[in-house]
KEPABA-685467 format. One record per residue (C-alpha): residue in one letter; chain; x, y, z. Coordinates in Angstrom, 3 decimals. Layout:
N
[atom "a" "A" [X Y Z]]
...
END
This chain:
158
[atom "h" "A" [0.163 0.147 0.035]]
[atom "i" "A" [1.336 3.611 -0.792]]
[atom "i" "A" [1.314 5.923 2.315]]
[atom "k" "A" [0.575 9.348 0.985]]
[atom "t" "A" [1.648 12.432 2.626]]
[atom "k" "A" [1.206 15.601 2.091]]
[atom "y" "A" [4.031 18.636 2.152]]
[atom "g" "A" [4.432 21.751 0.537]]
[atom "l" "A" [2.570 25.234 0.615]]
[atom "g" "A" [0.019 25.982 3.294]]
[atom "y" "A" [1.818 23.895 5.880]]
[atom "s" "A" [3.900 24.879 8.746]]
[atom "k" "A" [7.471 24.994 9.417]]
[atom "k" "A" [7.314 22.541 11.971]]
[atom "q" "A" [5.045 20.041 9.683]]
[atom "k" "A" [7.572 20.380 6.750]]
[atom "e" "A" [10.617 19.831 9.468]]
[atom "n" "A" [8.661 16.075 10.123]]
[atom "k" "A" [8.825 15.632 6.742]]
[atom "s" "A" [12.538 14.312 6.913]]
[atom "t" "A" [11.846 12.540 9.832]]
[atom "d" "A" [8.487 10.691 8.742]]
[atom "a" "A" [10.328 9.491 5.759]]
[atom "v" "A" [12.883 7.873 7.815]]
[atom "w" "A" [10.482 5.572 9.361]]
[atom "e" "A" [8.116 4.923 6.551]]
[atom "g" "A" [8.368 1.389 5.074]]
[atom "t" "A" [9.815 0.050 8.569]]
[atom "q" "A" [8.546 -2.850 10.884]]
[atom "g" "A" [8.532 -1.274 14.062]]
[atom "k" "A" [5.090 -1.427 15.902]]
[atom "g" "A" [3.951 2.293 16.074]]
[atom "g" "A" [7.454 4.614 15.167]]
[atom "p" "A" [9.457 5.789 17.368]]
[atom "k" "A" [8.410 6.324 21.221]]
[atom "f" "A" [9.891 10.148 22.471]]
[atom "s" "A" [12.519 9.462 25.341]]
[atom "k" "A" [14.253 11.503 27.445]]
[atom "n" "A" [16.347 9.246 29.617]]
[atom "q" "A" [19.137 8.259 26.903]]
[atom "p" "A" [21.842 5.919 28.593]]
[atom "a" "A" [25.309 8.251 28.961]]
[atom "k" "A" [27.101 6.355 26.184]]
[atom "v" "A" [24.813 7.010 23.579]]
[atom "r" "A" [24.859 11.134 24.581]]
[atom "q" "A" [28.485 11.073 25.042]]
[atom "a" "A" [28.834 9.459 21.577]]
[atom "f" "A" [26.029 11.477 19.855]]
[atom "a" "A" [27.984 14.842 20.852]]
[atom "a" "A" [31.505 13.564 19.462]]
[atom "d" "A" [29.879 12.639 16.044]]
[atom "y" "A" [27.600 15.464 16.034]]
[atom "p" "A" [29.365 18.520 18.087]]
[atom "h" "A" [27.295 21.183 15.935]]
[atom "a" "A" [23.507 19.110 15.910]]
[atom "s" "A" [21.097 21.741 17.119]]
[atom "q" "A" [17.343 21.062 17.655]]
[atom "v" "A" [18.166 17.612 19.002]]
[atom "s" "A" [14.930 15.315 19.851]]
[atom "w" "A" [15.456 11.796 21.221]]
[atom "s" "A" [13.223 8.768 20.751]]
[atom "k" "A" [13.870 4.930 21.000]]
[atom "y" "A" [12.402 2.378 18.296]]
[atom "r" "A" [13.061 -1.051 17.791]]
[atom "g" "A" [15.455 -0.849 20.882]]
[atom "d" "A" [17.507 1.715 19.683]]
[atom "w" "A" [18.128 5.290 21.134]]
[atom "t" "A" [17.613 7.684 18.241]]
[atom "a" "A" [18.530 11.197 17.691]]
[atom "t" "A" [16.661 13.411 15.014]]
[atom "f" "A" [18.461 16.943 14.772]]
[atom "n" "A" [19.570 19.523 12.472]]
[atom "n" "A" [22.429 18.790 10.436]]
[atom "g" "A" [23.812 21.524 8.750]]
[atom "p" "A" [20.880 22.446 6.200]]
[atom "l" "A" [19.760 19.165 6.464]]
[atom "r" "A" [17.658 17.054 9.086]]
[atom "s" "A" [18.797 13.642 9.920]]
[atom "t" "A" [18.190 11.038 12.417]]
[atom "a" "A" [21.316 9.121 14.483]]
[atom "v" "A" [20.554 5.582 15.517]]
[atom "y" "A" [22.902 4.532 18.161]]
[atom "h" "A" [22.635 1.065 20.404]]
[atom "a" "A" [22.643 1.585 24.009]]
[atom "n" "A" [26.092 0.780 24.076]]
[atom "g" "A" [26.860 3.966 22.710]]
[atom "q" "A" [27.492 2.370 19.294]]
[atom "r" "A" [26.365 4.193 16.597]]
[atom "k" "A" [24.528 2.086 13.806]]
[atom "d" "A" [23.790 4.616 11.123]]
[atom "t" "A" [22.736 8.049 10.355]]
[atom "r" "A" [19.832 8.828 7.887]]
[atom "t" "A" [19.342 11.893 6.277]]
[atom "a" "A" [16.218 12.570 3.754]]
[atom "i" "A" [17.420 13.959 0.260]]
[atom "d" "A" [15.980 14.936 -3.021]]
[atom "r" "A" [16.523 13.108 -6.093]]
[atom "p" "A" [19.186 14.943 -7.878]]
[atom "q" "A" [21.764 13.977 -4.790]]
[atom "l" "A" [21.371 10.359 -5.851]]
[atom "p" "A" [24.623 8.815 -7.167]]
[atom "r" "A" [24.181 8.759 -11.025]]
[atom "a" "A" [24.165 5.019 -11.198]]
[atom "i" "A" [21.361 4.545 -9.187]]
[atom "e" "A" [19.473 7.310 -11.304]]
[atom "e" "A" [20.471 5.864 -14.171]]
[atom "i" "A" [17.918 2.814 -13.099]]
[atom "f" "A" [15.121 4.870 -12.633]]
[atom "r" "A" [15.795 7.038 -16.023]]
[atom "k" "A" [15.652 3.751 -17.739]]
[atom "r" "A" [11.851 2.693 -15.927]]
[atom "p" "A" [9.816 6.013 -16.416]]
[atom "a" "A" [6.694 4.674 -15.785]]
[atom "i" "A" [8.167 3.916 -11.880]]
[atom "r" "A" [7.783 6.955 -9.665]]
[atom "v" "A" [10.487 7.678 -7.181]]
[atom "g" "A" [9.180 8.704 -3.328]]
[atom "n" "A" [11.123 9.419 -0.676]]
[atom "i" "A" [15.188 8.869 -0.693]]
[atom "i" "A" [17.184 8.192 2.338]]
[atom "r" "A" [20.860 8.248 2.666]]
[atom "i" "A" [22.514 5.723 4.952]]
[atom "e" "A" [25.704 6.759 6.475]]
[atom "l" "A" [27.144 4.012 7.948]]
[atom "p" "A" [30.240 4.441 10.292]]
[atom "v" "A" [32.366 1.453 9.116]]
[atom "k" "A" [32.006 1.770 5.525]]
[atom "e" "A" [33.018 4.705 3.249]]
[atom "e" "A" [30.086 4.140 0.854]]
[atom "n" "A" [26.592 5.156 1.727]]
[atom "l" "A" [23.564 3.352 1.051]]
[atom "f" "A" [20.448 4.870 -0.831]]
[atom "r" "A" [17.112 3.868 0.451]]
[atom "v" "A" [14.698 4.977 -2.522]]
[atom "q" "A" [10.845 4.293 -2.276]]
[atom "t" "A" [9.267 3.670 -5.672]]
[atom "i" "A" [5.233 3.724 -6.572]]
[atom "d" "A" [4.247 1.294 -9.283]]
[atom "g" "A" [0.794 1.093 -10.404]]
[atom "g" "A" [-0.121 1.830 -7.023]]
[atom "t" "A" [2.171 -0.600 -5.063]]
[atom "s" "A" [4.841 1.282 -2.716]]
[atom "l" "A" [8.296 -0.603 -2.726]]
[atom "f" "A" [11.570 -0.064 -0.507]]
[atom "t" "A" [14.707 -0.651 -1.656]]
[atom "v" "A" [18.371 -0.234 -0.652]]
[atom "y" "A" [21.029 0.426 -3.095]]
[atom "n" "A" [24.944 1.018 -2.948]]
[atom "s" "A" [26.222 4.201 -4.537]]
[atom "s" "A" [27.101 1.703 -7.535]]
[atom "g" "A" [23.082 0.897 -8.016]]
[atom "k" "A" [23.986 -2.417 -6.797]]
[atom "v" "A" [20.878 -3.554 -4.968]]
[atom "m" "A" [21.893 -4.422 -1.071]]
[atom "a" "A" [20.290 -6.324 2.230]]
[atom "y" "A" [20.103 -4.007 4.691]]
[atom "d" "A" [18.095 -4.507 8.410]]
[atom "y" "A" [16.414 -1.005 8.531]]
END
């Protein structure tokens, strides 16, 4: 099924900021989405402060057993996911289609009937290459696929 979300003129700044947060979790298998939290483990708070010293407007939640910090990351809104021991799993940022690597964009250029929905860049702390989770909508069916920057489909526990 397709989850329809409207963003654009006539919506508040807060609703527009929530667009990236909503997109990060869309299509995941957690029950009910992230839950607001104000009691993160010290290791998680310390790791986040070290990873993102210039983060602003940080809000914390817990999702699927991990701690998530959603924050302003320069001009973008990102979500960093941490295990309770302070190890960062990944950082997820909603991006626009022109920011996709050329190899991935080429896949969709060859398939014009498929509409591209939300795109999430997934930065992994242990790898130099980013992953990209792309929502496609084809004939009323929404599908989420993860690609590496070369356009190869990857398995990723989202």
